[in-house]
C-alpha positions in Angstrom: 120.8 35.0 124.4 119.8 38.3 126.5 117.2 37.9 128.7 114.9 40.9 130.6 113.5 39.3 133.6 111.7 40.6 136.5 112.6 40.2 140.0 110.5 37.6 141.8 110.1 39.1 144.8 111.1 42.2 147.6 113.1 40.9 150.1 113.2 44.2 152.3 112.4 48.2 151.7 112.2 51.6 153.1 110.4 54.8 152.8 108.5 54.2 149.3 105.1 53.8 147.7 103.9 51.3 145.4 106.3 48.6 146.3 104.6 45.5 144.2 104.4 47.5 141.0 108.0 47.1 140.7 107.2 43.1 140.3 104.6 43.7 137.3 105.9 44.8 133.7 105.1 47.9 132.2 107.2 47.7 129.0 110.5 47.6 127.9 110.7 51.0 127.0 110.5 54.8 128.6 107.9 57.2 128.4 107.2 60.9 129.3 104.1 61.0 131.4 102.4 64.1 132.7 99.5 62.4 134.3 100.1 62.4 137.9 97.5 59.4 138.9 99.5 57.3 136.6 102.2 57.5 138.7 100.8 55.7 141.1 101.4 52.5 139.0 105.4 53.0 139.3 107.5 52.6 142.2 108.2 55.7 143.8 111.3 56.4 146.2 111.8 59.3 148.2 115.0 60.4 149.8 118.1 59.5 151.9 117.1 56.5 153.5 114.8 54.9 151.2 115.9 51.6 149.8 114.9 48.4 147.8 116.3 44.9 147.9 115.5 42.8 145.0 115.5 39.0 144.6 115.7 37.9 140.9 115.1 34.4 141.9 118.4 32.9 140.1 121.9 33.5 139.6 122.2 36.3 136.8 124.9 37.4 134.7 125.0 41.2 133.5 123.0 44.1 135.2 119.7 46.1 135.7 117.7 47.9 133.2 116.2 50.6 134.9 113.4 52.6 133.3 112.2 55.8 135.0 109.4 58.3 135.0 109.6 61.4 136.8 113.1 62.0 139.0 113.1 65.2 140.9 115.1 67.8 139.1 115.6 65.6 136.7 118.5 63.9 138.4 119.0 61.9 141.5 122.3 60.4 143.2 121.7 56.4 143.9 123.8 53.4 145.3 123.4 50.2 143.5 125.0 47.2 145.0 124.6 43.5 143.2 124.7 40.5 145.7 125.1 37.0 144.9 124.3 36.6 148.5 121.7 38.4 150.9 124.5 39.4 153.0 126.9 40.1 150.1 124.4 42.7 148.8 124.0 44.5 152.0 127.7 44.6 152.6 129.9 48.0 152.0 133.2 47.3 150.5 135.7 46.1 152.8 133.5 44.3 154.6 134.0 40.7 154.8 136.4 40.8 151.9 133.3 42.8 150.1 134.8 44.4 146.6 134.8 45.4 143.3 137.5 42.6 141.7 136.9 41.7 138.5 133.3 43.4 137.7 132.0 46.5 139.7 129.5 45.4 142.2 128.7 48.3 144.5 129.2 51.8 143.0 127.1 55.3 142.8 125.3 56.5 139.6 122.4 58.8 138.7 118.7 58.4 138.5 117.6 60.5 135.3 114.2 61.1 134.3 112.8 59.6 131.7 115.3 57.0 131.5 116.3 53.8 130.2 119.8 52.8 131.2 121.5 49.1 131.9 124.0 49.5 135.0 126.1 46.7 136.2 127.8 44.1 134.9 128.3 41.2 137.4 127.2 38.0 138.9 124.5 38.5 141.4 120.9 37.3 142.2 120.2 40.4 144.4 119.8 44.0 143.9 120.0 46.8 146.6 119.2 50.4 145.8 119.6 53.4 148.3 118.3 56.8 147.3 121.6 59.6 148.3 120.0 62.7 148.3 116.4 63.9 149.3 114.4 63.9 146.0 111.9 61.6 144.7 112.4 59.1 141.8 109.6 57.2 140.1 110.7 53.9 138.4 108.4 52.7 135.7 110.1 48.6 135.7 113.4 47.4 137.0 114.6 44.4 134.8 117.7 42.4 134.8 119.6 42.1 131.7 120.3 38.5 132.0 123.6 37.1 129.6 123.2 33.2 129.1 124.5 30.6 126.9 121.3 29.2 124.2 121.6 26.5 121.9 119.5 23.0 121.8 121.3 20.5 124.0 121.8 17.1 122.7 121.8 15.7 126.6 119.5 16.3 129.4 119.1 14.4 132.3 115.5 12.8 132.3 115.7 10.3 135.0 113.6 10.1 137.8 115.8 11.4 140.6 114.9 14.4 141.6 118.0 15.4 143.3 119.9 14.5 140.2 117.5 16.2 138.4 118.0 19.2 140.4 121.8 19.0 140.9 122.3 18.7 136.7 119.8 21.6 136.0 122.0 23.9 138.8 125.4 22.6 137.2 124.2 23.5 133.4 122.5 26.9 134.3 126.1 27.4 136.3 127.9 26.7 132.9 125.7 28.1 130.9 126.1 31.8 132.7 129.7 31.3 132.7 129.5 30.9 128.7 127.2 33.5 128.2 129.8 36.3 126.9 131.7 34.5 124.0 134.2 32.7 125.6 134.0 30.2 129.0 134.7 32.4 131.8 135.8 30.6 135.4 133.2 32.7 137.3 130.4 36.1 136.3 131.5 37.7 139.4 135.3 37.0 139.9 137.4 35.5 137.6 135.6 37.2 134.6 138.5 35.5 132.8 139.8 32.5 130.6 142.1 29.9 133.1 143.1 27.3 130.5 144.0 25.2 133.6 140.4 25.6 134.8 138.4 25.0 131.9 138.5 21.3 131.8 135.2 20.5 133.8 133.4 23.3 132.2 134.5 21.6 128.7 133.2 18.4 129.7 129.9 19.7 130.9 129.5 22.0 127.7 130.3 18.8 125.1 127.9 16.6 127.0 125.2 18.7 126.9 125.7 20.3 123.2 128.0 18.1 121.8 130.9 20.0 119.8 130.4 23.8 120.1 132.4 26.6 118.6 132.8 28.6 122.2 135.2 25.5 123.1 137.2 25.6 120.2 137.4 29.7 120.5 138.4 29.6 124.0 140.9 26.6 123.6 142.5 29.0 120.7 142.5 32.0 123.0 144.5 29.6 125.2 147.2 28.9 123.1 147.0 33.0 121.1 148.0 34.5 124.2 150.9 32.2 125.4 153.1 31.5 122.7 156.3 29.4 122.9 158.0 29.6 125.4 155.1 31.2 127.5 153.0 28.9 129.8 149.0 29.6 129.8 148.3 32.3 132.4 152.1 31.9 133.3 151.8 28.1 135.2 152.8 25.3 133.9 149.8 23.2 135.0 147.7 24.8 132.9 149.8 24.7 130.1 149.5 20.6 131.0 145.7 20.6 131.4 145.2 22.0 127.9 147.2 19.4 126.2 144.6 17.2 128.1 141.5 19.0 127.2 142.5 18.9 123.6 143.3 14.8 123.7 139.5 14.4 125.3 138.2 16.8 122.9 139.7 15.2 119.8 138.7 11.4 121.6 135.3 12.4 121.9 134.6 14.5 118.3 137.4 12.9 116.1 138.1 16.7 114.7 141.2 15.8 112.8 141.3 19.6 111.1 140.9 21.3 114.4 143.8 19.2 116.1 146.2 19.8 112.9 146.0 23.3 113.1 147.7 23.1 116.8 149.6 20.0 116.4 153.0 22.6 116.0 152.3 24.3 118.6 151.6 21.2 120.6 154.9 19.6 119.5 157.1 22.4 120.7 155.1 22.5 123.7 156.2 19.3 124.8 159.3 19.4 123.9 159.5 22.5 126.2 157.8 20.4 129.0 160.8 18.3 129.0 162.7 20.8 130.7 159.5 20.5 134.0 161.6 17.0 135.3 165.0 16.6 135.7 167.1 13.2 135.5 166.1 12.0 139.1 162.5 12.8 138.3 161.7 15.8 140.3 159.7 18.6 139.2 160.7 21.9 138.6 159.3 24.6 141.2 160.5 27.6 139.2 157.7 28.3 137.4 154.1 28.4 138.8 152.2 25.8 139.6 148.7 24.5 140.8 146.5 21.5 141.3 143.6 23.6 142.5 143.1 25.6 145.9 142.5 23.1 148.4 145.8 21.5 147.7 147.9 24.9 147.7 151.0 24.1 150.1 149.6 20.7 151.2 152.2 17.7 151.0 150.0 16.1 147.9 150.5 19.4 145.8 153.3 18.5 143.8 152.3 14.6 143.9 148.6 16.2 141.7 151.1 18.0 139.5 153.3 15.1 138.5 149.6 13.1 138.1 148.4 15.9 135.6 151.7 16.1 134.1 151.3 12.3 133.8 148.2 12.7 132.5 148.9 15.3 130.0 151.6 12.8 128.4 149.3 10.2 128.0 147.1 12.5 125.8 149.9 14.0 124.1 151.1 10.2 123.0 147.4 9.5 122.2 147.4 12.7 119.6 150.7 12.4 118.3 150.1 8.2 117.6 146.8 9.3 115.8 148.7 11.7 113.6 152.2 9.9 113.1 154.4 12.3 115.1 157.1 11.0 116.7 156.1 10.2 120.3 160.2 10.2 121.5 160.1 13.2 123.5 156.7 12.4 125.0 158.3 8.3 126.2 161.5 10.6 127.6 159.2 12.8 129.6 157.6 9.8 131.1 160.5 7.8 132.0 161.8 10.5 134.1 158.7 11.0 135.8 157.8 7.4 136.5 161.2 7.4 138.4 159.1 9.0 141.5 155.7 7.1 141.9 152.6 9.2 142.4 151.7 8.6 145.9 149.0 10.8 147.1 149.4 11.3 151.2 145.9 13.3 152.1 143.8 15.4 149.3 141.0 13.3 147.7 141.4 14.8 144.2 145.0 13.9 143.9 144.0 10.6 144.6 142.1 10.7 141.7 143.9 12.2 139.8 146.3 9.8 140.3 143.6 7.2 139.1 143.3 8.9 136.2 146.8 9.1 135.3 147.5 6.0 136.0 144.2 3.8 135.7 145.2 2.0 139.3 144.4 2.8 143.1 145.5 1.0 145.8 143.0 -0.1 148.6 144.3 2.1 151.0 143.9 5.0 148.4 140.1 4.1 147.7 139.6 4.0 151.6 141.0 7.6 152.2 138.9 8.3 148.7 135.4 7.6 150.4 136.7 8.2 154.4 134.2 10.8 155.5 131.8 10.9 153.0 131.7 14.0 150.5 134.2 15.8 153.2 137.3 16.6 151.4 135.7 17.3 148.0 136.6 19.8 145.1 134.3 21.5 143.2 136.7 21.8 140.2 138.1 18.0 140.4 134.2 16.9 141.6 133.9 15.0 138.0 137.7 13.2 138.3 136.8 12.1 142.8 133.4 11.0 142.0 134.7 8.9 138.8 137.4 7.2 140.9 134.7 6.2 143.5 132.3 4.9 140.8 135.4 2.6 139.8 134.8 0.6 142.2 131.1 1.4 143.8 129.0 3.6 141.4 125.5 3.5 143.8 128.1 5.3 146.7 129.8 7.7 144.3 126.1 8.7 143.3 125.1 9.0 147.0 127.9 10.8 147.8 127.5 13.5 144.6 123.8 14.4 145.9 125.4 14.5 149.6 127.6 17.2 148.4 126.0 19.0 145.8 123.0 18.7 147.6 124.2 20.4 150.1 125.0 23.8 148.1 121.2 23.4 147.0 120.1 23.1 150.7 121.9 26.8 151.4 119.8 28.1 148.7 122.2 28.0 145.5 121.3 28.2 142.2 124.4 27.7 140.7 127.4 25.9 142.1 130.3 27.5 144.1 134.3 28.2 143.3 134.7 26.0 146.3 133.0 24.1 148.9 133.6 22.6 152.0 131.0 20.2 154.0 132.5 21.6 157.1 130.9 25.0 156.3 127.5 23.7 156.7 127.9 24.0 160.5 125.8 26.9 162.1 125.3 28.6 158.8 122.1 30.1 157.0 121.2 30.3 153.6 122.3 32.8 150.8 118.4 34.1 150.2 117.6 34.2 153.5 118.4 36.7 156.9 119.2 35.1 160.1 120.8 37.0 162.9 121.3 33.5 164.7 123.5 31.9 162.3 126.8 32.4 160.5 126.6 33.7 156.7 128.0 30.6 154.2 129.2 33.2 152.1 130.4 36.0 154.3 132.0 33.8 157.0 133.7 30.9 155.1 136.0 30.7 151.9 140.0 30.2 152.1 142.8 31.3 150.0 141.5 33.7 147.3 138.2 33.2 147.9 137.3 34.5 151.7 134.3 36.0 152.5 132.5 37.4 150.0 134.8 37.6 147.0 133.7 33.5 146.9 132.3 32.9 143.9 129.0 31.3 143.6 129.0 31.0 140.1 132.1 29.3 139.2 132.0 27.5 136.3 134.7 24.4 137.1 131.8 23.4 139.6 130.1 21.7 136.8 132.4 19.2 135.8 129.6 17.1 137.7 127.2 17.1 134.5 129.9 14.8 133.0 129.2 12.2 135.5 125.5 12.2 135.5 125.4 11.4 132.1 127.9 8.1 132.6 126.3 7.4 135.6 122.8 8.5 136.4 120.5 6.3 134.2 117.6 5.8 136.8 
């Protein structure tokens, strides 16, 4: 669905007139106006140094629709910057890792007299426009063109806890925006791509909210299409494992026999191929790329997490094969080799949670590590797994920690949930929607791995797995 939305406020501006007029709709159309008296109804920007920063109130997916009246000499160069935070929208390429990676969000274009154009295709909440020539421009309106998934939900949180309701609503918006273009993407600013290994939480959220929907099947189909055997999905072998996990979970939820049957030949071949990933001593292959999640990268728990994901995938494959009368010999062979080395997490909460989902077991020591420090060490990608593992022993504690973790993002101005978030980032940082020179920028000054600074995505669909946890555990 496409929406055309006016800005909610003007954050800052310079060298312009009639600024409040930009907050009022004058129609989704361009028209030639020869009456100078009417120009007082339009925003007027004039000359180098004229700028405006708009806040559309929430994260959006798309661009801005610029509707012009008169432009001096018919054309004028302008610079447009999109930002998921105020820090990002005021940055230049290279500053605190600001970039145009995956979607251009900082570029020059032209304002043209009497035109109606849409520019930009990215994730943003804020837009800054700077005039680059000594000419005047009259804007009739500036709308956001937002693209968002729209379907009647079968589930929404109806409980009385306002914090849980806000988390649900924000997670829903996150996955809806990431599903607004026909496939399920990771992010709408960066990672406008289908990553097979990152889809599980998004599919959890979508099916919890909407039930069985075409976009899930279309996206799972694409994962297979772009990775014919012997390739692994996205060239990462754990991503093909996640595809098996998702397929099995989807069948358990919807008993979609015909859908699974069309994938059976590929699944059988994939499992046979995966035998090469574990040797006769139970050692995992490191020749092909693998990933648990970024916070686990290069830690002592990384291969432990891979083993847990592998076990989950084989559990899923075994379930499907038994349901469809397929031999499970290859699956049992792989599981036998995997079990030669036990899953023993040492450090990461998400890997402890993956062990729980792989084996159904947690030691008291592992559970103690899982809840140590509250929400510190949580992972947005693995939130469903971590919270569910905690809830297996203490549901109320899991709900409280969910509110602590996701609520901290909300308190920093989030309207969608982020690629990653660590509780340590809270110290000394301000909100993403305010200027405060006395505090660090939680967007520009934080992050890690491939999401340092402003490259960090503040609308990442994998953070929405919390929706399923809310549906399963939050009833008041």
